[in-house]
C-alpha positions as CSV (number, residue, x, y, z in Angstrom):
1,X,-44.7,-90.5,-107.1
2,X,-47.3,-88.6,-108.7
3,X,-47.2,-84.7,-107.4
4,X,-50.6,-85.5,-105.8
5,X,-49.2,-88.0,-103.6
6,X,-46.8,-85.6,-102.0
7,X,-47.6,-84.6,-98.6
8,X,-44.3,-82.4,-97.8
9,X,-42.1,-79.9,-100.0
10,X,-39.1,-79.4,-98.4
11,X,-37.1,-75.9,-99.5
12,X,-33.9,-75.4,-98.8
13,X,-32.3,-72.5,-100.4
14,X,-28.5,-72.9,-100.4
15,X,-26.0,-70.3,-100.7
16,X,-21.9,-71.0,-100.1
17,X,-22.6,-72.8,-97.3
18,X,-20.3,-75.7,-97.6
19,X,-19.5,-75.5,-93.2
20,X,-23.0,-76.5,-92.7
21,X,-25.6,-77.6,-94.8
22,X,-24.8,-81.8,-94.8
23,X,-25.0,-81.5,-91.2
24,X,-28.6,-79.8,-92.4
25,X,-29.6,-82.9,-94.8
26,X,-28.2,-85.7,-91.9
27,X,-30.6,-84.1,-90.1
28,X,-32.8,-84.5,-92.1
29,X,-32.7,-87.6,-94.5
30,X,-33.2,-90.5,-92.0
31,X,-36.8,-88.9,-91.8
32,X,-37.8,-88.9,-95.3
33,X,-40.1,-91.0,-96.6
34,X,-41.9,-91.2,-100.5
35,X,-45.3,-89.2,-99.4
36,X,-41.8,-86.0,-98.7
37,X,-39.8,-84.0,-101.2
38,X,-36.7,-81.6,-100.7
39,X,-35.7,-79.0,-103.2
40,X,-32.5,-77.7,-102.5
41,X,-32.2,-74.4,-104.7
42,X,-28.4,-74.5,-105.4
43,X,-28.6,-69.6,-105.6
44,X,-25.0,-69.5,-107.3
45,X,-23.0,-70.2,-104.5
46,X,-19.2,-70.2,-105.7
47,X,-17.7,-72.7,-103.0
48,X,-18.7,-76.5,-103.0
49,X,-21.6,-76.1,-101.7
50,X,-22.9,-77.6,-104.5
51,X,-20.9,-80.5,-105.4
52,X,-21.5,-81.1,-101.7
53,X,-25.0,-81.7,-101.8
54,X,-24.8,-83.5,-105.3
55,X,-23.1,-86.6,-103.5
56,X,-24.7,-86.3,-101.1
57,X,-28.3,-87.0,-102.5
58,X,-27.0,-89.2,-105.1
59,X,-29.1,-91.6,-105.5
60,X,-31.9,-91.1,-103.3
61,X,-35.0,-90.1,-105.0
62,X,-36.9,-88.0,-102.4
63,X,-34.2,-84.7,-102.9
64,X,-34.5,-82.3,-106.5
65,X,-32.1,-80.3,-107.2
66,X,-31.9,-77.0,-108.2
67,X,-29.7,-74.2,-109.1
68,X,-29.8,-70.6,-111.1
69,X,-27.6,-67.6,-110.8
70,X,-27.1,-66.3,-107.1
71,X,-30.4,-63.9,-107.1
72,X,-31.0,-63.2,-103.3
73,X,-32.9,-65.6,-101.2
74,X,-36.5,-64.5,-101.7
75,X,-35.9,-65.0,-105.4
76,X,-34.8,-68.4,-104.5
77,X,-37.2,-69.2,-102.1
78,X,-39.8,-68.0,-105.6
79,X,-38.2,-70.7,-107.5
80,X,-38.8,-73.2,-104.4
81,X,-42.6,-72.3,-104.1
82,X,-42.9,-72.7,-107.7
83,X,-41.5,-76.2,-108.4
84,X,-43.0,-77.2,-104.9
85,X,-45.9,-79.9,-105.5
86,X,-46.5,-81.4,-101.5
87,X,-50.3,-80.7,-100.0
88,X,-48.2,-78.9,-97.4
89,X,-44.5,-76.6,-98.2
90,X,-42.9,-75.1,-95.6
91,X,-38.7,-74.0,-95.7
92,X,-35.2,-74.7,-93.9
93,X,-32.1,-72.8,-94.0
94,X,-29.2,-74.4,-95.4
95,X,-26.8,-73.9,-92.5
96,X,-29.9,-75.4,-89.3
97,X,-31.0,-78.5,-88.5
98,X,-34.4,-80.0,-87.8
99,X,-35.7,-81.7,-84.3
100,X,-35.3,-85.8,-85.0
101,X,-38.5,-86.1,-84.1
102,X,-39.2,-83.3,-87.1
103,X,-41.2,-85.5,-89.4
104,X,-43.5,-87.7,-87.1
105,X,-44.4,-84.5,-85.0
106,X,-45.2,-83.1,-88.5
107,X,-47.1,-85.8,-90.0
108,X,-50.3,-86.6,-88.1
109,X,-51.5,-82.9,-88.5
110,X,-50.0,-82.6,-91.7
111,X,-52.7,-85.8,-93.0
112,X,-55.7,-84.6,-90.7
113,X,-56.5,-82.2,-93.2
114,X,-57.5,-80.1,-90.4
115,X,-54.8,-77.5,-89.8
116,X,-53.7,-74.2,-93.2
117,X,-51.5,-73.4,-91.2
118,X,-48.6,-74.8,-88.6
119,X,-46.3,-73.1,-86.2
120,X,-44.1,-74.7,-83.8
121,X,-40.8,-73.4,-81.9
122,X,-37.2,-72.8,-82.2
123,X,-33.4,-72.9,-80.6
124,X,-30.9,-71.2,-81.8
125,X,-27.5,-72.9,-81.2
126,X,-23.8,-71.7,-81.5
127,X,-21.0,-74.4,-82.5
128,X,-23.6,-77.9,-81.6
129,X,-27.1,-78.6,-81.8
130,X,-28.4,-78.4,-78.3
131,X,-29.7,-81.8,-76.4
132,X,-32.8,-82.9,-78.5
133,X,-35.1,-84.0,-75.9
134,X,-37.1,-86.7,-76.8
135,X,-41.4,-86.5,-76.3
136,X,-44.0,-88.6,-75.5
137,X,-46.7,-86.0,-75.9
138,X,-47.1,-83.8,-79.0
139,X,-48.5,-80.5,-76.9
140,X,-50.7,-79.0,-79.5
141,X,-52.7,-75.7,-79.0
142,X,-55.1,-74.6,-81.9
143,X,-55.7,-70.9,-81.7
144,X,-59.7,-70.4,-81.1
145,X,-60.3,-67.6,-83.8
146,X,-64.2,-69.4,-84.1
147,X,-64.6,-68.4,-80.4
148,X,-62.1,-65.3,-79.7
149,X,-61.7,-63.8,-83.3
150,X,-58.3,-62.9,-84.7
151,X,-57.4,-61.8,-80.8
152,X,-56.8,-65.9,-80.2
153,X,-53.8,-64.7,-82.8
154,X,-52.1,-62.1,-80.2
155,X,-49.2,-64.0,-79.4
156,X,-48.1,-64.7,-81.8
157,X,-48.6,-60.8,-82.6
158,X,-46.8,-60.0,-79.4
159,X,-42.9,-61.7,-80.2
160,X,-43.0,-60.5,-83.6
161,X,-41.0,-64.0,-84.8
162,X,-42.0,-64.5,-89.1
163,X,-39.7,-67.5,-89.1
164,X,-40.9,-68.9,-93.0
165,X,-39.1,-72.1,-91.3
166,X,-40.9,-72.2,-88.3
167,X,-43.7,-72.6,-90.0
168,X,-46.2,-74.7,-92.4
169,X,-48.1,-73.1,-94.4
170,X,-51.1,-75.3,-96.9
171,X,-49.6,-74.7,-100.3
172,X,-53.3,-73.7,-101.8
173,X,-52.8,-70.8,-99.0
174,X,-49.3,-69.4,-100.9
175,X,-51.2,-69.7,-103.9
176,X,-50.7,-66.3,-106.0
177,X,-48.6,-65.4,-103.5
178,X,-44.2,-65.0,-104.0
179,X,-41.8,-63.4,-102.0
180,X,-40.5,-59.8,-102.9
181,X,-37.2,-60.8,-105.0
182,X,-33.9,-59.0,-103.6
183,X,-35.0,-57.7,-100.4
184,X,-33.6,-59.1,-97.5
185,X,-35.9,-59.9,-94.3
186,X,-38.6,-61.3,-96.9
187,X,-40.4,-63.2,-93.4
188,X,-41.4,-60.2,-91.9
189,X,-42.5,-58.7,-95.7
190,X,-44.4,-61.9,-95.8
191,X,-45.2,-64.3,-92.7
192,X,-47.5,-62.0,-90.5
193,X,-50.2,-62.1,-93.8
194,X,-50.6,-65.3,-93.9
195,X,-52.3,-65.1,-90.2
196,X,-55.5,-62.7,-91.7
197,X,-56.5,-65.5,-94.4
198,X,-57.1,-68.7,-92.0
199,X,-58.3,-69.9,-89.4
200,X,-57.3,-73.6,-89.2
201,X,-54.2,-72.4,-87.8
202,X,-52.5,-74.8,-84.2
203,X,-49.3,-74.4,-82.6
204,X,-47.1,-76.8,-81.2
205,X,-45.7,-76.6,-77.8
206,X,-41.9,-78.0,-79.3
207,X,-38.5,-76.9,-80.5
208,X,-38.8,-78.5,-83.5
209,X,-36.5,-75.9,-85.6
210,X,-33.0,-75.5,-84.4
211,X,-31.3,-72.0,-85.9
212,X,-27.8,-71.5,-85.9
213,X,-26.8,-68.3,-84.5
214,X,-24.1,-67.4,-87.9
215,X,-21.8,-64.9,-88.2
216,X,-21.9,-64.3,-91.1
217,X,-26.2,-63.9,-91.0
218,X,-27.8,-61.1,-92.3
219,X,-28.7,-60.4,-89.1
220,X,-24.7,-60.4,-87.7
221,X,-24.0,-58.4,-91.0
222,X,-26.8,-55.5,-91.5
223,X,-26.5,-53.0,-94.4
224,X,-28.1,-49.7,-95.6
225,X,-30.0,-51.2,-97.9
226,X,-31.9,-53.3,-94.3
227,X,-33.2,-50.4,-93.3
228,X,-35.2,-50.1,-96.5
229,X,-36.3,-53.9,-97.2
230,X,-37.6,-53.9,-93.2
231,X,-39.8,-49.8,-94.3
232,X,-40.9,-52.3,-97.0
233,X,-42.4,-54.8,-94.7
234,X,-43.6,-52.0,-91.9
235,X,-45.3,-49.6,-95.1
236,X,-46.5,-52.5,-96.4
237,X,-48.9,-53.6,-93.3
238,X,-49.2,-49.6,-92.6
239,X,-51.5,-50.3,-95.7
240,X,-53.6,-53.3,-95.5
241,X,-53.9,-52.2,-91.8
242,X,-55.3,-48.5,-94.4
243,X,-57.1,-51.0,-96.1
244,X,-59.1,-52.8,-93.7
245,X,-59.9,-49.0,-91.5
246,X,-63.7,-50.9,-89.7
247,X,-61.5,-54.0,-88.3
248,X,-60.4,-52.8,-85.5
249,X,-58.5,-56.4,-84.2
250,X,-56.7,-56.1,-87.0
251,X,-55.5,-52.4,-86.1
252,X,-54.3,-54.0,-82.2
253,X,-52.7,-56.9,-84.4
254,X,-50.4,-55.5,-87.2
255,X,-49.9,-52.9,-84.5
256,X,-47.6,-54.7,-82.9
257,X,-46.0,-56.1,-86.0
258,X,-45.4,-52.6,-86.7
259,X,-44.0,-51.7,-83.4
260,X,-41.3,-54.1,-83.6
261,X,-40.9,-53.7,-87.4
262,X,-39.9,-49.4,-85.7
263,X,-37.9,-51.0,-82.7
264,X,-35.6,-53.4,-86.2
265,X,-35.2,-50.1,-88.4
266,X,-33.9,-48.1,-85.5
267,X,-32.0,-50.1,-84.1
268,X,-30.1,-50.8,-87.8
269,X,-29.6,-46.8,-88.2
270,X,-27.9,-46.8,-84.8
271,X,-25.8,-49.8,-85.8
272,X,-25.3,-47.5,-89.4
273,X,-25.0,-43.9,-88.5
274,X,-23.7,-44.0,-84.3
275,X,-26.9,-42.9,-84.3
276,X,-30.7,-42.5,-84.6
277,X,-30.4,-41.2,-88.2
278,X,-33.3,-41.0,-90.2
279,X,-34.8,-39.9,-94.1
280,X,-37.4,-37.6,-94.8
281,X,-39.4,-39.4,-95.8
282,X,-38.8,-42.0,-92.7
283,X,-39.9,-39.5,-91.2
284,X,-43.3,-39.4,-92.9
285,X,-43.6,-43.1,-92.1
286,X,-42.9,-43.0,-88.8
287,X,-45.7,-40.1,-88.2
288,X,-48.3,-42.8,-89.7
289,X,-47.1,-45.8,-88.2
290,X,-47.3,-43.6,-84.8
291,X,-51.6,-43.0,-85.7
292,X,-51.9,-46.5,-86.2
293,X,-49.7,-47.4,-83.1
294,X,-52.4,-45.6,-80.8
295,X,-54.3,-47.6,-78.2
296,X,-52.7,-50.7,-78.9
297,X,-50.3,-52.4,-77.0
298,X,-47.3,-50.7,-78.5
299,X,-46.4,-48.8,-75.6
300,X,-46.2,-45.4,-75.4
301,X,-42.6,-44.0,-74.8
302,X,-42.6,-46.1,-78.3
303,X,-45.5,-44.2,-79.8
304,X,-43.5,-41.3,-78.9
305,X,-40.8,-41.9,-80.2
306,X,-42.3,-43.4,-83.9
307,X,-44.3,-39.4,-83.7
308,X,-41.2,-37.4,-82.8
309,X,-38.1,-39.0,-84.2
310,X,-36.2,-36.2,-85.0
311,X,-35.8,-35.4,-81.5
312,X,-34.6,-39.1,-80.8
313,X,-31.7,-38.2,-83.8
314,X,-31.1,-34.5,-82.3
315,X,-30.5,-35.6,-78.8
316,X,-28.8,-39.3,-79.6
317,X,-25.9,-37.7,-82.4
318,X,-25.4,-35.2,-79.3
319,X,-24.3,-38.3,-77.6
320,X,-22.0,-39.8,-80.2
321,X,-20.3,-36.9,-81.5
322,X,-19.3,-36.6,-77.8
323,X,-18.8,-39.6,-77.2
324,X,-15.8,-39.7,-79.9
325,X,-14.4,-36.1,-78.9
326,X,-14.0,-38.5,-76.4
């Protein structure tokens, strides 16, 4: 198979997932054809993941296995992107599974060559994946940017769910792009900006991806550096907006993503410290954030929390100390 013949590259990042990786591959393998490649990046697993995968993919031409020292999920995804040869590229986490109709639903859209970005829905599950209901008619809605401008993207930015695994990208769209090595929440840092680069986007109103609510996942295991990583995403978008000062629709959309980042940082801070604790530099960033979010879809209460975050700190710290004494 030549590189130009691949329609889709599926990148799977793998780290210590020996309990789940075979279920992940089993959901995918029956759907594969010769025009699809699966690139598995083993990011320094120390459990039995590598052995299990190598045994499972043995003699299957669809799979390419790359092993590297542990350098984090963003670095692993970059390795996958460097090795991808398909016209389109997507991602799959090693503890998740895909719908039985994943490939057959995506294939006609990708073969048409009409779109640069396709997004779709997902369902969460704990131990068993949800019922995978078959469907005959694909519910598809194009983002009509030509007629309505980037306001067409309002539903995406309102939800601010930036999972890379629920999107398929034309590989050329990502040319020159890379994920920030060493940072978690790489999806938030990366995905929103792709929507500003093209007008050829469509949405599939189907859950093609099943996300395992893993107790070992990053949303359940918050680190102090997670606040820094979310702040990195926030500052990146702030700078982008400031570089496009005359683009009011862009500011309106970006404000929604920024407001979501603020809420995430606020929640992380409370989880880590017991109250809303912020560094001085973070407080200054929040003031910039409040300026960008004024007169947008971000609620006034949230903007006041940005502007006067130090008051939030004082009140929540008093409450926290009172509860501790009790």
